LOTI-758417 format. One line per 2 residues: number of its first residue (from 1); their letters; for each residue x, y, z of N, C-alpha, C. Coordinates in steps of 0.05 Angstrom, whole numbers. Example, Ala and Ser with C-alpha at 12.3 -4.5 7.8 and 13.67 -1.06 7.14 Angstrom:
2
1) AS) 264,-114,156,246,-90,156,264,-66,156  257,-45,142,273,-21,143,258,1,157
***
This chain:
458
1) MT) 810,994,-360,824,976,-342,809,973,-316  806,949,-307,790,944,-283,804,953,-258
3) EP) 790,966,-240,801,974,-215,805,950,-197  827,949,-181,830,927,-163,808,926,-142
5) HT) 800,902,-135,778,898,-116,786,908,-89  768,922,-76,772,932,-48,749,923,-31
7) TA) 754,924,-5,734,918,15,727,943,30  704,954,26,695,979,39,715,1001,36
9) GV) 726,1003,12,745,1024,6,773,1021,16  779,997,28,805,992,39,820,974,20
11) PP) 846,981,14,861,964,-4,864,935,7  867,915,-11,867,888,-2,888,882,20
13) TA) 912,894,17,933,888,36,925,899,64  914,922,64,905,934,90,883,917,103
15) AT) 864,909,86,842,892,96,852,866,107  872,854,93,884,829,102,898,833,129
17) HR) 914,855,130,928,860,155,909,864,178  887,879,172,868,884,193,855,857,203
19) SV) 848,840,184,836,814,192,855,797,208  881,797,199,901,782,214,904,794,243
21) GV) 904,820,245,906,833,271,882,825,289  858,825,277,835,817,293,837,788,302
23) VL) 846,770,284,848,742,292,869,739,314  892,753,312,912,751,332,903,762,359
25) AL) 887,784,358,876,795,383,857,775,396  840,763,379,821,742,390,837,718,400
27) AA) 858,710,386,874,688,395,887,694,423  896,719,426,908,726,452,887,725,474
29) VV) 863,735,469,842,734,489,834,705,496  831,689,474,824,661,479,847,647,494
31) GL) 872,653,487,894,641,501,894,648,530  888,673,537,887,681,565,864,667,580
33) VA) 840,667,568,818,654,581,822,624,584  831,611,563,836,582,564,858,575,584
35) SL) 879,592,586,900,587,605,890,589,633  875,610,639,864,613,666,844,590,672
37) GA) 828,582,653,810,560,657,826,534,662  847,530,647,863,506,651,876,506,678
39) WA) 887,530,686,899,531,712,878,526,734  855,537,731,834,532,751,827,502,753
41) LL) 825,489,730,819,460,731,841,445,744  866,450,737,889,436,749,891,441,779
43) EL) 886,466,787,888,472,815,865,459,830  841,458,818,819,444,831,824,414,833
45) IH) 836,402,813,844,374,814,863,370,837  883,387,839,903,385,860,890,387,888
47) QL) 873,407,891,860,411,917,842,388,924  829,376,904,812,353,908,828,329,917
49) QV) 851,325,905,869,303,913,878,307,942  886,332,948,895,337,976,872,333,996
51) GA) 848,343,988,826,339,1006,818,310,1010  818,295,988,809,267,990,829,249,1003
53) FT) 855,254,999,876,236,1009,892,246,1032  888,271,1040,903,282,1063,885,294,1084
55) KL) 869,314,1075,853,328,1095,830,312,1106  817,297,1089,794,280,1099,804,259,1119
57) PE) 825,244,1113,835,225,1134,843,239,1160  855,263,1158,863,278,1182,838,286,1198
59) AL) 817,294,1183,792,302,1197,779,279,1211  784,255,1202,773,231,1214,791,219,1236
61) GY) 814,233,1242,831,225,1264,856,209,1256  861,206,1231,885,192,1222,908,213,1218
63) DQ) 932,204,1225,956,222,1220,960,224,1190  956,203,1175,957,202,1146,938,181,1136
65) AP) 933,182,1110,913,163,1099,924,135,1102  908,117,1114,917,89,1116,919,76,1089
67) DW) 933,54,1087,937,41,1062,910,32,1049  890,26,1065,865,17,1054,847,40,1044
69) WP) 856,65,1048,839,88,1042,830,89,1012  847,82,993,837,82,965,813,64,960
71) LV) 810,44,976,787,26,973,760,41,978  762,63,992,738,79,997,735,101,976
73) IL) 757,114,968,755,137,951,751,130,921  765,110,911,764,104,883,737,95,873
75) PV) 722,78,888,695,72,878,677,97,877  681,116,895,666,141,893,673,155,866
77) GG) 699,155,859,706,166,833,692,152,811  690,126,813,675,111,792,646,120,789
79) LV) 633,125,812,605,134,811,603,162,798  622,179,805,622,206,793,625,205,763
81) VA) 645,189,754,650,187,725,626,174,711  614,154,724,591,141,712,568,160,708
83) FA) 563,178,728,543,198,725,549,217,701  574,226,699,581,244,677,577,230,650
85) IA) 584,205,648,582,190,623,553,185,616  537,177,635,510,168,629,489,190,630
87) RL) 494,211,645,473,231,649,478,259,637  503,264,630,510,291,619,518,289,590
89) PG) 513,310,575,521,310,546,551,306,542  557,291,521,585,287,514,598,262,525
91) AG) 583,247,541,593,221,552,620,225,567  624,249,579,648,253,595,673,257,579
93) GH) 671,258,552,695,261,535,701,235,522  724,234,507,731,211,492,742,189,510
95) VP) 741,164,500,752,141,515,782,141,510  799,143,531,828,146,527,841,121,516
97) AH) 827,98,516,839,74,504,844,77,474  831,97,462,834,101,433,852,124,427
99) GL) 868,133,446,887,154,440,879,181,451  891,202,440,887,230,449,871,245,428
101) AT) 846,252,434,830,267,415,836,297,418  839,310,396,847,339,396,824,357,388
103) TG) 802,347,378,780,363,369,753,350,377  732,365,373,706,353,375,689,359,400
105) TR) 700,372,420,685,379,444,670,404,440  644,403,443,627,427,440,623,440,467
107) PF) 618,466,468,616,480,494,596,467,513  573,459,504,553,448,523,561,421,534
109) EL) 582,408,523,592,383,533,613,386,555  623,411,559,644,416,578,637,408,607
111) PG) 613,413,617,608,405,645,612,375,649  603,359,630,607,330,633,636,322,632
113) VL) 651,335,613,680,329,611,694,336,636  688,360,647,702,369,671,695,352,696
115) LA) 669,345,698,661,328,721,675,301,719  676,289,695,690,263,692,720,266,698
117) AL) 732,288,691,760,292,697,765,295,727  747,309,741,750,311,770,746,284,784
119) GT) 726,269,774,722,243,786,745,223,781  757,226,758,779,208,751,805,217,763
121) IG) 815,240,755,842,249,763,842,260,792  821,274,799,820,285,826,817,264,848
123) LG) 806,241,841,802,220,861,821,196,857  843,200,842,865,182,843,867,160,822
125) LV) 849,161,802,851,141,781,875,146,763  883,126,748,909,126,734,906,138,706
127) LG) 900,163,704,900,178,679,909,206,684  917,220,662,928,247,665,908,269,656
129) PE) 916,294,660,897,316,655,898,327,626  916,317,609,919,331,583,894,329,565
131) AP) 880,307,566,856,304,550,834,324,558  826,326,584,807,346,591,816,375,587
133) LI) 843,379,589,853,406,583,849,413,554  854,394,536,850,399,507,820,405,502
135) AL) 803,389,514,774,393,511,765,420,522  776,428,545,769,453,558,778,477,540
137) GG) 803,476,531,814,498,515,799,501,489  794,478,475,778,479,450,750,489,454
139) GL) 737,478,475,709,486,480,707,516,487  726,526,503,725,555,510,730,572,486
141) GV) 748,563,468,753,579,443,728,581,426  714,559,422,690,559,406,668,576,420
143) LG) 666,573,446,646,588,461,651,618,459  676,626,460,682,655,458,673,666,431
145) VR) 677,651,410,668,661,383,638,663,382  624,644,393,595,644,392,583,666,409
147) LL) 596,673,431,587,695,447,591,722,434  613,724,419,618,749,405,599,753,381
149) RR) 598,734,364,581,736,340,573,708,331  547,704,329,537,677,322,540,672,292
151) DE) 545,693,276,546,688,247,575,686,237  594,683,255,622,680,247,625,654,231
153) PE) 643,653,212,647,628,196,658,605,214  652,581,206,660,558,221,691,556,223
155) EL) 705,566,202,734,566,202,745,581,226  733,604,233,743,620,255,738,605,281
157) ST) 715,592,284,710,576,309,731,554,312  737,541,289,757,519,290,784,531,298
159) LL) 791,553,286,817,566,291,820,573,320  800,587,331,802,596,359,799,573,379
161) GA) 785,552,371,784,528,387,812,516,389  826,515,366,854,505,366,872,523,383
163) CG) 868,549,382,884,567,399,879,561,429  854,555,436,849,548,464,863,522,472
165) TF) 864,502,454,878,478,461,908,482,463  920,499,445,948,506,447,954,518,475
167) AA) 937,537,483,942,551,509,939,532,532  918,516,533,913,499,556,935,478,559
169) LS) 943,466,536,964,446,537,991,457,545  997,481,536,1023,493,543,1025,498,573
171) LI) 1003,501,586,1003,507,615,1015,484,630  1007,459,623,1016,436,639,1044,427,631
173) FD) 1050,430,605,1077,423,596,1097,445,601  1087,469,609,1104,492,615,1121,500,591
175) SP) 1111,495,567,1126,501,543,1107,505,519  1108,528,506,1091,532,482,1100,515,459
177) II) 1125,508,458,1135,492,435,1126,464,437  1127,452,461,1118,424,463,1088,422,456
179) SA) 1072,440,467,1043,439,461,1038,443,431  1053,461,418,1049,466,390,1056,441,374
181) VI) 1079,428,380,1087,405,365,1067,382,369  1058,377,393,1039,356,398,1014,360,382
183) LI) 1003,384,382,978,389,368,981,389,338  1003,400,328,1008,399,299,1011,370,289
185) EA) 1027,354,304,1031,327,296,1006,310,299  991,315,321,966,299,326,945,305,305
187) TG) 942,330,297,921,338,278,930,336,249  956,331,244,965,329,217,964,355,201
189) LG) 968,377,215,967,403,202,990,405,182  984,417,159,1005,421,138,994,438,116
191) GE) 1011,443,97,1003,459,74,994,487,81  973,496,69,964,523,73,951,527,101
193) RL) 941,505,113,929,507,139,949,513,161  973,503,158,992,505,179,998,534,188
195) PR) 1006,552,171,1011,579,181,986,593,192  963,587,180,938,600,190,932,593,219
197) VL) 939,568,226,933,558,253,957,563,271  981,560,260,1005,560,277,1011,587,289
199) VP) 1008,609,274,1015,635,284,997,643,307  971,643,304,954,649,328,956,628,350
201) GL) 960,603,342,963,582,362,988,585,379  1010,593,366,1034,598,382,1031,622,401
203) LA) 1017,642,391,1012,665,408,996,657,433  975,641,429,959,631,451,975,613,469
205) AA) 992,596,457,1009,578,473,1029,594,490  1040,615,479,1059,632,494,1045,644,518
207) IG) 1020,653,514,1005,664,537,1000,643,558  994,618,549,991,597,568,1016,591,584
209) SL) 1039,592,570,1064,588,584,1070,611,604  1063,636,596,1067,658,615,1049,655,640
211) IS) 1025,646,635,1007,641,658,1019,620,677  1030,599,665,1043,578,680,1066,589,696
213) IG) 1083,606,684,1106,616,698,1098,636,720  1079,653,714,1072,674,733,1052,666,754
215) MG) 1037,644,750,1016,638,769,1026,633,797  1049,620,800,1059,614,826,1065,640,842
217) SW) 1078,660,830,1084,684,844,1059,701,849  1039,699,830,1014,715,834,997,703,856
219) TG) 996,677,858,977,664,876,990,653,901  1016,649,901,1030,637,923,1027,607,923
221) LS) 1015,595,902,1012,566,900,1035,554,885  1043,530,891,1065,517,878,1058,509,850
223) AS) 1076,516,831,1071,508,803,1074,478,799  1088,465,818,1091,436,815,1065,421,817
225) AY) 1044,434,827,1018,422,829,1005,419,802  1014,434,782,1000,432,756,1018,432,732
227) AM) 1044,437,734,1062,439,711,1085,420,713  1093,409,690,1117,392,688,1141,410,691
229) SA) 1163,399,699,1189,413,700,1211,393,694  1235,403,690,1258,386,684,1262,365,706
231) LP) 1270,341,697,1272,319,716,1301,318,728  1304,308,752,1330,307,765,1347,284,756
233) VP) 1359,287,732,1376,265,721,1405,273,724  1422,252,726,1451,258,728,1462,268,701
235) AF) 1485,281,702,1498,290,678,1507,267,660  1503,271,634,1510,250,615,1521,264,590
237) PR) 1547,267,588,1558,284,566,1556,272,538  1561,245,536,1561,234,509,1554,204,510
239) PA) 1541,193,490,1534,165,490,1557,148,479  1556,123,486,1575,103,475,1559,84,457
241) IG) 1574,66,443,1561,48,425,1540,30,439  1548,21,463,1529,3,477,1503,17,484
243) DF) 1504,44,489,1479,58,495,1458,56,473  1468,56,448,1449,55,426,1435,28,425
245) AW) 1450,6,429,1438,-20,429,1418,-24,452  1426,-16,476,1408,-18,498,1383,-1,494
247) SI) 1386,23,482,1364,41,479,1343,30,460  1352,17,438,1334,5,419,1319,-18,432
249) AL) 1333,-35,447,1320,-57,460,1300,-47,481  1307,-27,496,1289,-16,516,1264,-4,503
251) AV) 1267,11,481,1245,23,468,1225,2,457  1236,-19,445,1219,-40,435,1204,-54,457
253) AI) 1218,-59,480,1204,-72,502,1181,-55,513  1186,-29,515,1165,-11,524,1141,-10,505
255) AV) 1147,-10,479,1126,-10,458,1109,-35,461  1121,-58,466,1106,-83,469,1088,-81,494
257) GV) 1099,-71,516,1083,-68,540,1060,-49,537  1064,-26,525,1042,-7,520,1021,-19,502
259) FA) 1030,-33,481,1011,-46,463,994,-65,478  1005,-81,496,990,-100,511,969,-86,529
261) VL) 978,-64,542,960,-49,559,936,-38,543  942,-26,520,920,-14,504,902,-35,493
263) RA) 913,-58,484,896,-79,474,877,-90,495  888,-94,519,871,-103,541,850,-82,548
265) AR) 857,-57,547,837,-36,554,814,-36,534  820,-40,508,798,-40,489,780,-64,492
267) RV) 791,-85,502,773,-108,507,756,-104,532  768,-91,552,753,-85,577,731,-64,571
269) ES) 736,-46,552,717,-25,546,690,-36,539  688,-58,525,662,-69,517,647,-80,541
271) VV) 661,-86,563,648,-95,587,638,-72,604  654,-50,604,649,-27,622,627,-9,610
273) TP) 628,-5,584,611,15,571,581,11,576  570,-13,573,540,-15,576,530,-10,603
275) RP) 546,-13,624,536,-11,652,555,5,669  558,31,665,578,46,679,574,48,709
277) FV) 548,50,718,543,53,747,551,29,763  553,6,750,562,-19,764,591,-23,758
279) AL) 599,-21,733,626,-28,725,648,-9,736  642,17,735,663,36,743,670,36,773
281) PI) 650,35,791,658,31,819,673,5,824  666,-16,810,681,-41,813,709,-38,802
283) AG) 711,-24,779,738,-18,768,755,-2,787  742,19,800,757,34,819,766,18,843
285) LI) 749,-1,851,756,-19,873,780,-37,866  781,-46,841,803,-63,832,829,-47,831
287) VA) 827,-22,821,851,-5,820,861,0,848  842,6,866,850,11,894,863,-14,906
289) GL) 852,-37,900,863,-62,910,892,-67,901  897,-60,875,924,-62,865,943,-44,880
291) AV) 934,-19,886,951,0,900,956,-9,929  936,-19,942,939,-28,969,957,-53,970
293) GF) 953,-71,951,970,-95,950,999,-88,946  1004,-68,929,1032,-59,924,1044,-48,949
295) AQ) 1029,-31,963,1039,-18,987,1045,-38,1009  1028,-59,1011,1033,-80,1031,1057,-97,1025
297) AT) 1063,-100,999,1084,-118,991,1111,-104,990  1112,-78,990,1137,-63,988,1138,-41,1010
299) DH) 1160,-26,1010,1162,-4,1029,1155,23,1015  1140,21,993,1131,45,979,1101,49,983
301) GT) 1091,72,976,1063,79,982,1044,73,959  1018,76,965,998,72,944,999,92,922
303) AD) 1010,116,928,1010,138,908,1027,130,884  1046,111,887,1062,103,864,1045,88,843
305) VL) 1023,76,852,1006,61,833,983,79,825  972,95,843,950,113,837,959,138,822
307) FS) 940,154,814,945,180,801,958,176,774  963,199,761,974,198,734,1004,192,733
309) GQ) 1018,197,755,1046,193,755,1062,219,751  1048,240,744,1061,266,739,1076,276,764
311) DA) 1063,276,787,1075,286,811,1096,266,822  1092,241,818,1110,221,829,1135,216,812
313) LP) 1135,225,787,1157,220,769,1184,231,778  1185,257,786,1211,267,796,1222,251,820
315) GL) 1205,244,839,1214,229,862,1223,201,854  1209,189,835,1217,162,825,1246,163,815
317) IA) 1252,183,799,1278,185,787,1299,193,807  1293,213,824,1312,221,844,1319,199,864
319) GA) 1299,182,869,1304,159,888,1308,133,873  1318,134,849,1321,109,833,1337,88,847
321) GT) 1358,97,862,1375,77,875,1361,63,899  1339,74,908,1325,62,931,1305,40,923
323) WS) 1301,37,897,1282,18,887,1296,-8,880  1286,-30,892,1296,-57,884,1284,-65,858
325) IG) 1296,-85,845,1286,-96,820,1257,-107,825  1254,-120,847,1227,-132,853,1206,-110,856
327) AL) 1212,-89,870,1193,-67,874,1187,-53,848  1207,-49,831,1202,-38,804,1184,-56,788
329) AL) 1190,-81,788,1173,-100,772,1145,-99,782  1141,-98,808,1114,-98,820,1099,-72,813
331) VI) 1112,-49,815,1099,-24,809,1092,-23,779  1109,-33,762,1103,-34,733,1078,-51,728
333) AC) 1077,-75,741,1055,-93,737,1029,-81,748  1030,-71,773,1005,-60,785,995,-35,771
335) KG) 1014,-17,766,1005,8,753,997,3,724  1010,-16,711,1003,-23,683,975,-34,682
337) IA) 968,-52,700,941,-63,700,921,-41,708  927,-25,728,909,-4,736,905,16,713
339) WS) 926,23,699,924,41,676,906,30,654  909,4,649,892,-9,628,863,-8,636
341) IC) 857,-13,661,829,-11,670,818,17,668  834,37,675,825,65,674,822,74,645
343) LA) 840,65,628,837,72,599,810,62,588  801,40,598,776,28,586,751,43,593
345) GF) 750,55,618,724,65,626,724,93,637  747,102,648,748,129,660,755,149,639
347) RG) 758,174,647,763,196,628,787,212,637  805,216,618,830,230,623,849,225,600
349) GP) 874,232,604,894,229,583,912,205,588  923,193,567,940,170,571,970,176,574
351) TF) 978,201,571,1006,208,568,1023,204,593  1014,215,615,1031,215,639,1035,187,651
353) PA) 1014,170,653,1021,142,661,1041,129,644  1040,134,617,1060,122,599,1088,132,606
355) MF) 1090,158,613,1116,169,620,1126,156,646  1109,154,666,1117,142,691,1126,113,687
357) LG) 1110,97,673,1117,69,669,1142,67,652  1145,84,632,1169,83,616,1194,89,633
359) AA) 1191,108,651,1214,115,669,1220,92,688  1199,78,698,1203,56,716,1218,33,702
361) VA) 1209,27,678,1223,6,662,1252,15,657  1256,42,652,1282,52,646,1301,49,670
363) IM) 1290,53,695,1307,50,719,1316,21,721  1298,2,715,1307,-26,714,1329,-31,693
365) AS) 1325,-19,670,1345,-23,648,1371,-10,655  1371,11,671,1396,25,678,1414,7,696
367) RL) 1404,-15,706,1420,-34,721,1436,-53,702  1430,-51,676,1445,-67,657,1474,-57,654
369) PG) 1492,-74,647,1520,-65,646,1524,-44,624  1537,-22,630,1544,-1,611,1521,17,603
371) YN) 1499,17,618,1476,34,611,1470,53,634  1472,78,629,1468,98,650,1439,106,654
373) LT) 1433,118,677,1406,125,683,1394,147,665  1410,168,659,1399,190,643,1390,182,615
375) PA) 1406,168,599,1396,159,573,1373,140,575  1374,123,596,1351,104,599,1325,119,605
377) IA) 1326,140,622,1302,155,628,1292,170,602  1311,182,587,1303,196,563,1290,177,543
379) VG) 1301,153,540,1289,133,522,1263,123,533  1262,118,559,1237,107,570,1214,126,567
381) IG) 1218,152,572,1197,171,569,1189,174,540  1209,177,523,1203,180,494,1189,156,483
383) AG) 1197,132,490,1185,108,480,1157,105,490  1152,111,516,1125,109,527,1106,127,513
385) VA) 1113,152,509,1096,172,496,1091,165,467  1112,157,453,1110,150,425,1092,126,421
387) SV) 1093,107,440,1077,82,437,1047,87,442  1041,105,461,1013,109,467,1000,130,450
389) LR) 1015,151,441,1004,172,425,1009,169,395  1028,152,388,1036,149,359,1046,175,348
391) LP) 1060,191,364,1070,217,356,1100,218,362  1117,208,344,1146,205,351,1160,231,355
393) LS) 1154,252,339,1167,278,343,1160,290,370  1135,290,377,1126,301,403,1139,285,426
395) AA) 1140,259,423,1152,242,444,1182,248,447  1197,250,425,1225,256,427,1230,284,439
397) LL) 1214,304,431,1218,331,441,1212,332,471  1191,318,480,1184,318,508,1206,305,524
399) AI) 1216,283,515,1238,269,529,1263,286,531  1270,300,509,1293,317,508,1291,340,528
401) VL) 1267,353,528,1263,376,546,1264,367,575  1252,345,582,1250,337,610,1277,327,620
403) TA) 1295,317,603,1321,307,612,1343,326,604  1337,351,597,1357,370,588,1377,376,610
405) GG) 1370,373,635,1389,378,657,1413,360,657  1411,337,643,1433,318,642,1453,324,620
407) GA) 1448,345,604,1466,352,582,1455,341,556  1471,345,535,1463,338,508,1467,309,501
409) GA) 1480,294,518,1487,266,510,1464,248,505  1441,253,520,1418,235,517,1400,243,494
411) MP) 1405,266,481,1387,275,460,1384,255,437  1406,246,424,1403,227,402,1390,201,410
413) LA) 1395,192,435,1383,167,444,1353,171,449  1345,194,458,1316,199,461,1302,198,434
415) VI) 1314,209,414,1302,208,387,1301,179,377  1323,165,380,1324,137,371,1303,120,386
417) GA) 1301,125,412,1281,110,427,1252,115,418  1246,141,413,1219,148,404,1213,136,377
419) VA) 1232,137,359,1228,126,332,1226,96,333  1244,83,349,1243,53,351,1216,44,363
421) AY) 1207,58,383,1181,50,396,1158,55,376  1159,77,361,1138,83,342,1137,61,320
423) LA) 1160,54,309,1161,33,288,1151,6,299  1160,0,324,1151,-25,336,1121,-25,340
425) TL) 1110,-3,348,1081,0,352,1066,-4,326  1076,8,304,1063,4,278,1064,-25,270
427) AL) 1087,-38,275,1089,-67,268,1069,-84,284  1067,-78,310,1048,-92,327,1019,-87,318
429) DA) 1013,-62,311,986,-56,301,980,-72,276  999,-72,257,994,-87,232,991,-116,237
431) RA) 1006,-127,256,1004,-156,262,977,-162,275  967,-143,292,941,-148,305,918,-146,285
433) VH) 920,-128,265,899,-126,245,900,-148,225  925,-156,217,928,-177,197,946,-199,208
435) PE) 936,-215,227,953,-235,239,963,-256,219  950,-259,197,959,-279,177,986,-272,165
437) RA) 993,-245,166,1019,-237,155,1042,-246,173  1037,-252,198,1058,-260,215,1064,-290,213
439) MP) 1047,-305,198,1050,-334,196,1057,-341,168  1073,-362,163,1079,-370,136,1054,-379,122
441) AP) 1052,-373,96,1029,-381,80,1028,-411,78  1004,-422,80,1002,-451,78,1009,-461,50
443) AP) 1019,-484,48,1026,-495,22,1000,-501,6  1000,-496,-20,976,-500,-35,969,-530,-36
445) AP) 943,-535,-35,934,-563,-37,942,-575,-63  951,-600,-64,959,-612,-89,935,-616,-107
447) TM) 938,-609,-132,917,-614,-152,920,-642,-164  900,-650,-178,900,-676,-190,924,-680,-209
449) AA) 929,-658,-224,951,-661,-243,978,-662,-229  981,-646,-207,1006,-647,-193,1011,-672,-178
451) SQ) 989,-686,-171,992,-710,-154,998,-735,-171  998,-732,-197,1004,-755,-214,1032,-753,-225
453) SP) 1044,-775,-230,1070,-777,-243,1067,-771,-272  1089,-766,-286,1087,-760,-315,1074,-783,-330
455) GG) 1076,-807,-320,1064,-829,-334,1036,-834,-326  1025,-818,-309,997,-821,-301,993,-837,-277
457) HR) 1014,-848,-264,1012,-864,-240,1011,-846,-215  997,-854,-194,996,-839,-169,1022,-843,-154
***
């Protein structure tokens, strides 16, 4: 009778347990390093924003940055990003007009990705930090494996790279569950691969969340500079029939708007890509002009148009009653155009501007009869994220978590909004790819036989 196979005299179960323990230990280390790296990047972005828009104007004698200040700073951001794209490996990361990439960044490409992120997000362009965080976490995970042993299998590098992305993303969303759901849904993990990646990934994500929770007390720095938190929405105990109808209409409207922004961005991309040193400073100047124009036309500041919207979102919702319909319409138009331009050429993530714009549209919708602010915000955020990422489960979960302070009443509406926006986006995509399906088929040309009467007369 054949003896059972062993590895170096160790029974298979023990060998398996040992390998799992090693992988989990490596995942914990990668999670810690990636979380600290993500925190350092987010804190650097925050300090760069403060330096460029607060401290530098003060050093030049201004009490605060004048409205025209973005016209100086944003073209500089364009030059920085152009250098990262044209001169450093990796082209500064993926183009955000094509969605959120979750894999593919190699360690030697990280300097270009990080420089492009600093030039974009740190200097006020309209994109978020989630894409560079994913690239940073994945790149650090792969780098860690290569530093330990160069002969490790590719599967381990991929696994620990995924752990790094779990940890880095959980830091900004302040939740290991949200980051896990986004990455599982975005990468299509399933079958046998799911538990192999999910268990160490969740461990790394939990470490990232712990870093996010503890970093404020350890450093004395405000966590609001780098992490999302629950939004200040009013209590909403239960939905009514009218809430469902308004929610579906709102979600479809947001999907149409996001589709238009993305389609415009992909068209602008072909203009920006060949000549980044010329096009990106001009693009930054246009974005700055939109922000300055908005500030001059309303009693709100340029920051509502600039930046990702992550920091401005709580204030937008808390002060919803102070926004007129005209100001809301103008910020949606200006930030939407600015977002489209930034998606085409700059580097960063598309998620947070979609959340801000979805919330702004939701505040407008909350003025409709019988529609409350809390369900509108939940639907607006869920629909915006679902439309831009094509990840309905992640969008619904994010909207539910951020509006949880209002009670459970908005939960079903957040799910319905995310699903409705996702389905509307799929329909719009199909129509854009196959426009002939949206038009009635032309009548067939009459044949000679059909054009004649039974007796042979015309």
